[in-house]
N, C-alpha and C positions, 0 to 999 in steps of 0.2 A: 445273596440278598442280608440286610443287615438283621441282624438279631434287634428281638425287640424291649432289650433292653435299649442298646442301640438307639433305636426307633425313640425313644424312648427322653433319652440324652438328648436328642435332635430339637424334640420337640421343643425340653425344658429350656436349649439353647433359645430358640428363635424364641420364645416368649420372653427371654431375658432382654435378646435384642429389640425387642417392642420396648419393652420400660422403657430401657436405657433413650434411644428416639426421643421420645416424651419430656425426657429430664435431662437431659441436652439442648433442649433444644432455644434456639437462644431469642426466639418472641416472645413474649407470655402468650400462652394457650388459653384459647374460652373453653370451657364445654361446645361448646358449636364444632370447635375446631377439630378436640378430642374425638369425638364423633364421625368426623369425615377423616380422620388419621385413621381409626379404629379399623372403620368401613373398607377404608385402600388397604387396611393388613390385611382384614381377611378376604379380601377377593383377589389379590396377589400370593397370597398363600395355599390360594386351594387352583389357580390357577395354570399355577409352577410345580405344585405338590411330585410332578412325578419325576419332573428337570432334574438334574443332577452336572455340575461343574462340573466341568479337564480336572481340577484337582480334588472332582467325589464325592465336596460335599452339598448339600441341600442346593438348589437353585436360588430359593429363598434368600439367602444370608448376602447376595448381591446385589435386589432394593436397595432391603434394607439399611446396609451400607452405603448405597449414593443417597437415598434419606439423611440418611447421620451427619453424610458430608452436608448436603443441601440445608440442613435447622443447624448446626452446630457452629462450620466451619465458612460458610455465605451466608449462613441465618434468615435464609427465605421464609417465606409464611410456609401458614396448615395445607395450602392449595398447591402450593408448590414442593412440600410433604407429601403430599397424598401425591400426588402427578408422577414424583421420581419412583414414590414404590410400588405402582401403576410404566412405568414408563415403559416393559417388555413384556407386559399382556398380551397387547391386542398383535405383537408379530411373531410371536412364541407361542403363542395357547389357542385354545376354542373362542375364548373374547373377542367379540369388533367395535369395533369403534361408537357402534349403534347402541350396542349393550352398555360401556362406556357412559356416554352420555346422559342415556339413562339414569344411573344408577348415582351417574357426580356431577350432571352440566354438564354447562359448556363449554365453562372458563377449563378445567382441567380436562376436560375432549380435544382442546385445542392443545394444551400441553402433551397430549400424551401423542397427539394425530403427526403434531410439528417431528416429535425424538424422534414417529416411528418413519416419515416419512427420511431422517437425517438416514439411518440406521440401514433402508433399501443404497443405500449409498455409497453408499466403502467398501464395495469390494471390487470394486476393480482399483488394477497394478496399472493401469495406465497415467500416467502422469495430467492428460491435459483433459481426461476423464475424473483426476482426482479434483484437478482447478473446478472445472464445470459443478461437480458437484459439490465443489467449496464452497461458492456464489450460488445452488440453490442451499447452501445451509445458512445464508446467509437468508437467503429471502425469507426463511421460514420467521424470522423478527419482521417480519408482514403481521405474521400470527402473534408472535408473544415471545420478547425476553427473553422468559422464564424458558425459552426451549433452550437455545442455549444456555444456559447459564448450570441446566440441569445436567445439560449433555459431557457439561465441563470436569462435572461432577463425576458422573455416569466412566470419563476418559480416567482420571483419576483412580476410583477403587482397580478398571481393567489394566493399567497399568503397575497400580500394586499388588497384582496380584497377579501376574501375568511369567511369574517362573515354570509354568509347566506344561509352558505353551513350545511350538515348536521353535529354534532361535529364526526363519529366514523372518515368520511372522510376528514375531517379536520386533526383530529389525523394522519392520514394513509398521508396525501399529507406533514403535518410539518413531520412527523418522516423522511420520504424520504428524506425531504429539506435536514434536517440534518445530515442526513446519507450519501449523494451522492452530493448537487448543492451548498451545503457551502466548503464545502472542494475543493469542482473543481475552487471556482471563492475566493478561495483563493490563489491557485493555479495559476492560473490567475492573480492573483494579483488586481484582486479588492473589497480591503479590505474592500471601505465602502461599498459593495452590498452584501459580502460575508456579515458585522455585521447587517446589517439591517436581514439577513436573515435568524442567529443563534437568533435574537432576535426577530420574527415574530416566530417560528422554536417553541423555548419554549414560547410562547405569546398560542400557540395550542395544544402544546404536555403536556405545565402544567402550565396550565391557572392560580392556584392560589399561586404559587413560583413565576411566574412573575408579576403578579397585587402589592404583595405585595412591591417585589422591586421595582418597577414603586414608588407605593404611598411615599414608604423612598426616593428616588433619588426627587419626586415635592417636599415634605416635606422640605425636606436640602436643595430643589436649593437655595435661599435665602440665606441662611445664607453660602452656598459653591459660591456663585457667589462674595460677599464679602469677601471669603475667597482670591478666585484666580484674583479678583482687586489687593487687598492689595500686592500680593506675586510678579504682575506679571508690577504691576505700579516702586517696585524697579528697575527689568530690565530694565524698561521703559528707564527713565530716563539716566538710562547709557546707552544706543544702540543711547538716544538720541544726549549724547552725542559726540560720534562718525560718527554722523552723518551719520547712516546708515537708507538705507529707507527698512519697516518690514512691517508686518498687525501680532499681538498677538491675538490668541484665546482660549479660555476655554475651555477644553467640558471635559463630565462624560463619562466615561468608559460606555461599552453595558450595561445592563442590561443581556446578555449571560454572559462575560465574569468577571460581578458579583458572577454569580450565581454558575458559574464555579469556582473561586479563592474562594469562600466558602463551594465548596464543596472536593474541597481540602485539603485545608486547616484544612476543618471541624470548621469555626468560623458562626461570626454572622455577619448579612450586616455592624454592626459597627463598625465589627475590620477588615474587608476588609481594608488596610491598602492605596493605591494608587486608590482611584474611581476616580481620571479625570486626565486630561494630560492637560498643555500645549502647545499649539503648537508655536514655529515662524519661519517666512515664510519669507523667506527674499531675494531684490530684487536681480540681479549679472550678472554681464558677467561672461561665461563661467572657465575663467581663473582665475573667480577671488574666482570661489563657494567650492573647499575645503580653503581655506585662511581666508573667511568669516564663515565660517561652525567654525569652532576653537578658530578664537575669539567673536564669540557669547560664545561659549563652555566656554570657558575662563572670559568672562562676570560674565555668570550665575553662577556660580560654584568659584569668587571672593565676592556673594553675599551671597550662601547658599551652603554649604557642602553637596558635592556628597556625594553617594555610590559608594564608587571604583567598585565593587562587578556586578554591570550594568548597567555598560555602556557600547552598543554595538554601534560601529562605523560599519554601514553601507556603508559607502562613502568610505572610503579605498578598500570595499572591499561589493559587492550588491549585493544582492541577487538571485537568480537562477531568482527571476517574474521582477527584473531590480527596486525592491525597493531601494532607495538609503536614508536614514537618516543619522544622531545621536542623543542616544535617552539617558540620564541620566537619575536617581533617583536620585532626592535632598533630605534636608532636609528645609521643610520653615520653616513658624512661628511658633506658638503652637507644633513645636516636631510632624509635620505631615509630611507624605512623600510626590512628588510631582514629575511625570513626566512630565521630559521636551523633549521636540518633535522637533528636529534644519534640516527647511529641503530648500534645495533652491525653487522657484514659478515653476521651471525644477518638482525640484523635486517632489515636492509637485502635479503636474500632473501625474506625473508616480503614485505614492500612489494608487492617483485618480483617476486614467483612466484605469489603467492597461496597456496595450501590446500597447493598442489607441497613446498614447503617442509615444511614440515609432515613433509609420509611423511617428509624426510632427516633433519628431528631430533629428529621423536617419537618414531621405530623402529615407527610403527602405531601413535604415540596421535595423528598425523597424524589417521587415517583419522575417530577420534572426534566431533573437530571438524568433517570434512564431513557426518561424521552426525547431529549436534548443528544442523548448519546444515538442513541438505533435512527432518530433523525440523520443525524449526521451517514450514518450506517447509511441508511435508503439512496442519498445522495448519489453515493458509489457506488452504486448500484443499478442510479437507473437505468444507464447509459447501455441499451442489453447488446450491444453493435460490439463492446471491447472485446478482443479476445481474452478468451477466456483465466491462460494463463498469465499474459499480461497483466490483467485485473488482478488476480492472487495479489500476484508481488509487487504490484503495485498498492494493495490493502497492506499489507504485512509490512512494507517499509512507514506507512499511517500507523500501522498499529504500534511494528518496536520504536519508534523515531520519537527521540528526548523534545520537549517541551523547549518552545520562546515565550516569550511573551512583550507583543509590542504593542504600542498607542495608536489610536485614530489621532485628526488632528484636533476632535473635541476634549484626549485626553484620556480615550477609554480602552482599559488592557482589552487585549484581542490572545489566545493560544496560540500556536502555532506549529505546525513540529519542524524542528533542526533543522537549518536548510533551505525554508521556503524564502520565496522572494518577495518581490512587492507584482507581481501578479496571482502569486498562490492570495496573500492578502485583499488585495481584491475580490476573487470571485470567493473568501472566505467572508466578505461580507453582500455581497448579491452581485448572483449570474449576468443581473442585468450590467451591475460597472466593472466587471470584468470582463465580459461579450463589448462593454464598450473606452478600454481602457487607452492614454493617446500616450503616457508616461508618470514616470510618479517619483514627489518628493520623498527624501529618506531625509530626518532631520535639515528639513528648509532648500535642502541641498536637490539641484536632478538630479536623477539616477538610471542607470539604464536597468531595463525591465528583470533581464538576471543577475541583479546584485545579490547578493547571498542580507538573509536578515542578521539582524541581533535582537537576542531580550533587549528590553531597553528605549528600541527605535522609536523614532516616529514616524509613521510614513501615511503620507497624503496620494491618492490618488486623482488623477485628475484624466480627470473622460469627455470622451466628443462624440457626438451625433454621430459625426463617419465614421471613428476608428470601429475593422475589424477584426479579428483574429488570423491568424498567417500561421505557415507550419511551422516557425521558427519560433512560436509560443509553448511551441512544446517542447520545446531544449529548454526555456526558460520558468517552466510549471512541475511544478514536483507534490503537491495533493492531488488523490484523484476527484477530488473533485475536480478543481481547478482541469485539471486531464482532460477528461472524461465532458465535461459542458466545451472547451475548443475543438476537441476533435471531435460531438456530435455540431458543431458550428460551421466547421471547415468542408463538412461532409454539405450542408445545408450548404453553403459555400459553391461549393460544386457543382455542386443538382443544378443552381441560376445560372451559372455560367454553361456549364452543358445545356439547358433547355433554350439559353438563348444562339448557342451553335451548333443546338436542331434545324433552327432557324434559317445562321447562318448560311450552313446547309445547304438546306433544300434548295433557298434559293439561288448558291449559285451553280448547282447539279443542274436547275434546268437551264445558267444558261449555258452549261456542256450539251443541252439535250439526253440528258441523262437522266430514268425513273428516279426518285426515291422513293425507297420500297425495301422492306427487311432484307432481299438478297446481296443488293449495291449495299448497305450497311456493314455487312458481314464481310463483302471485300473490302471499304475500306478498311475497315480494321485491321484485316490479314496482309492488303496493301501496305499498312502504316506500321503492323506488325504491333500493334496493342491485345491486348487483353479484352475488350468489349466496350460498347457499343456507349457507353458515356465518357469511358478515358477518350474516345474516337469527337466526340460531339466536346468535349471540355477542352480540347484541342483547337477544337477549330474555332469553340470562342473567348479566349488568351490569345489566337493567332497565328501556333508553332504549328497549322496546317494552313499553310495562304492556298493564295491564289496560284501558284506556282508548281504546290505540292499534289491540286487538288488536280491542275495539265496535264501533268506526269501519270497521273491513275487513268486518265482521261486516256490517254494515249496508250498506257497498258492496256487499257481493256480494247482498243480499236485491234489492236495487237498481237493481244488474245484470238482474237473475235478471228482474222485472219488465218493465225496457226491452228484454232479450233478447226475452219473449213477444208484447212491446207489437210492435215491431219484426219482427215475424213470420221472427222467424228470422237478423234480421243480426245483422253479428257486436256481439262486446261493445266499446264503447268501451273497455273497463279497457286493454287492451290496444294499443289501440290509437292508442290519443291524449297518449301520455305527447311532453310537452313535456318534448325534449333542453335549452331554455338554464334552462327553470327545475330539474333537474336538479344545472345545474353552478354554479347560482346559490346554490344550498342549499343544496346537500350539495360543493359541494369550492372548496377555496378557496385560492389559493395565496400558499402566505409566504415571504419571502427573507432568508434568513440566519441565523445560528447565534439570533437573539433570531425567527426568525419573522415579521419584518413584514409588511405588508400594502402592498403599493407598488404605483403602475403599471406596467402592463408594454403590450409586444405578443409578441403569437407571429410565430415566427421561418418566411418562408412556404417554406422552403429543407427539416423535416420539418415542419411544420404539431403540434406537438404539445397534443393532451389529457390532461381531464383525468382523473389518475389514470398519466397518464405520470410514468416517471425524467428530469430538463425540468436544466438548473442557469442563472441566467438569466445573458447579455454585458451588459455596460455599452456601450452604445457611445456615436461620437462624438456626434452630432445626435439620435439615435432616442430615445435613455432606452433600457431595461434592454430588452433582446432576449430571449423563451425558446425555448430549442433544446434537445431531446431528449438524451439522454445519450449516446442511437447514435447522432445527429446528422451527415449527412459529414463535414458542416465543426467539428466538435466537437473530434478530437483539433491537428486548426489553430488554431482557438481559444484550445484551453486550454493546447499545445502555447509558441504564439506570445505569448497575452495572456492569460497568469495571472496577473496582477495586476487586469484588468479582468473574470472571473468570480465568480460571487454566487450561495452555495447558496442554490436552492430544490425547493420541494413538495409539492405537491398536500395539500391537510388534509383528510381526509373530518368537516364541520362534525359532525357527529353525536359525533366519534371524540374532539372536543375536551376539554381540558377546562379550568373558570371558578371565579375564588376567588368567596369568596360571605363574609361577614362574619354569624356568627350573636349577636343580644344574650339573654342572660341575667340576668332577674333572683329573685331570690328570697332562702329567710332560709337566713343563714349556718351549716351543721351540719360536724363533724366529716368528714370521707372525700367530703366532697360534690366536691372539685373532681377525688380520683380518680371516683370515681365518675362522671361525665362525659365524662372523657378515657377511659374505656375504654369505656366503651359507644363514643363516634364510633370507636375502635380494633374497634368487631366488628365495626363495618359495612365489610365489604371494599376496597370502590369508594372509600372517602374518606380526603385528608390532611391534614394538621393542620397548616396552615403558620406558625401562632402564634396563642397565649392570654397574654389576660392576666385577672386577677382581682383585683377590687377589693371590702373591706373596713369596712364602716364601724355599727358603733353596730347589729351584729347583723344586716345588711343588702347584702343585695354585689349586684355588677353585674358578669359578665363578655365577654370578648369573642373570640372564637373566629373565624380567618380560615382555612377548610374550604377543598379545592379539589377539584370535583366533577366527575362529570362529562352531568349537568344536573341539569334542577328535582326529578324526581322521587326522585330520590335525596337530595336535597334536604331536599323533607318532609318522603319519611319518617326524615327521620334528626330531625327536627326535634317529630315527633313523637314522636318513641320518648326524647327529652329534656326533650322537658313528662311525660313518666312518673315521672320520677325524682324522690326526695323531698323536697322544702324548694327546692322553684325552682316558683317562679309563673307564672313569662314568655317563653316566647321568642317573635326575633321576629327579623325578618332589617333589619341596617339600607340 
């Protein structure tokens, strides 16, 4: 039991913390705001009065600490501060959501409810469940984006106070932080918090590495400070001569980013070249900001030679998080690279507080920025059919990706993730533009849809009413939005073809005097070794299952009937004797990488993937490629620790594969013949022309056409049609 003196001291500390909370708030608090915060504080103190944390201190210190992060680090409003104070009340105490609604109104209750929902999600160990939970968590953005921001603050404080937890618990929370919360903080523009979350994440996932780098930074601190001092003195003298008002801060790079550089470049601590950065923050009127930034740039580069490939101008085109600054890397004394960041005071606040600073500077427009961000997220979430682990991976790509800036034909600037293609650009303009894309011009030149865009490119999308997505598009698109829209469109297309196929099948079965009912459909699915009736109807629709194959089925059916009577009511072997290995070998093939290569592999014992599962390949040191399910318990650990050894993999249904074939034509040359040939091919829904070549001499022509088809029957049908064209003498396959 605590002594009275200890209780009194604790109460004094709590009161002290409350005063500090009001004092450090970034927003100016009105009397009304202070009243709301006081009331939330009183309810939180009362609700948590009997609770203690693992470290032994009163639980109330945690919600106060979260509220302080929300108030000063992120700079949110009084409503958010109140919600942060109350964030654990509904989950852990006798207060209900209704009580919160009655006492604090709908907005605070909505945020607290969102935070409670997220807390309920986090106790699952399973990766796929964690991914599903993350997705649900993002769906709470529907309620209020402040839910996510307070959740990030909550996670930051938990990470700061994790010392007294069990090691396995520390590791789980830290890897989840690196997997989800650090990228989110980055995307919202909370760079300071992102950096701290990453460093703390590393501290608990790789303690030896973390401590080693920390030790080296401490050892070299004195020497570094001296170096930065010499470097900045030169700049200070020049800035003072120009009578500028500024502050210069030197700062070491974060431990996590040093670790990332060491890993990516495969170098030791001493070889990481820009371990520190200098930040120049200047005072300026809004109208003069840009001019002064470039003035400082010219002063810095007068003294130190810049690396021309490392100039980052986020003043002319800010990042989509609102971040503005000029970054230059220059060669300092002793041949060392130093990164110099140039920001005005306003830019600095936006860099440190993210969107909250926009509220302050744009009087309300900042909310539009926040709105726009939420809308982008919503689009990625709209398609509920995407597998959750895929979704998280895709979402993370979009969160962490560096940005490029490209121009529309009208000269508007669009920001896209690095690695984006013309197809991503098309979908970023509008879904309809994306779905109707036929081609793209890059800086006036026609390019494939898989071309990677670079900053400064001008992109024009060519659309057509007849154009529609095909499965190759998924290899060309990188953004979550484009991929989600393409997937749902392909599903829709498959459904439509399946509808037609269903009608065709019913007609063909009638001709064979076979009833079209559920029993027959199930038998057909088994006979053709498929998974679902949709697959069956689709294959009939595209012509993979043709008349001959249906006749084979009819024959097997009558044979089955005869053997049924012969065996005196013994069950038909049709259903029982399916050779699973044959299905796997014949209908499912595992391919790797973007080029879909067939490579040797082994299936991992930890998750035993089977044909059709979502999988990835992991290049082991001694056993070649091991294939894991995407929701394998080890997936996150492999993906976060050995990303460079992961290789894309997917099962391909061999009946769905596309093949190249070369058709050779000879005949009598006449006007319009090429047109007739190409028209005939393009009229055929399931054929794509890859290459076409015609030679004509002395009135005779020879032609070679490379086409891509799904199967032989489609090719035969096409060749039959080509033979009928006037002037064509012979059609053969090479």
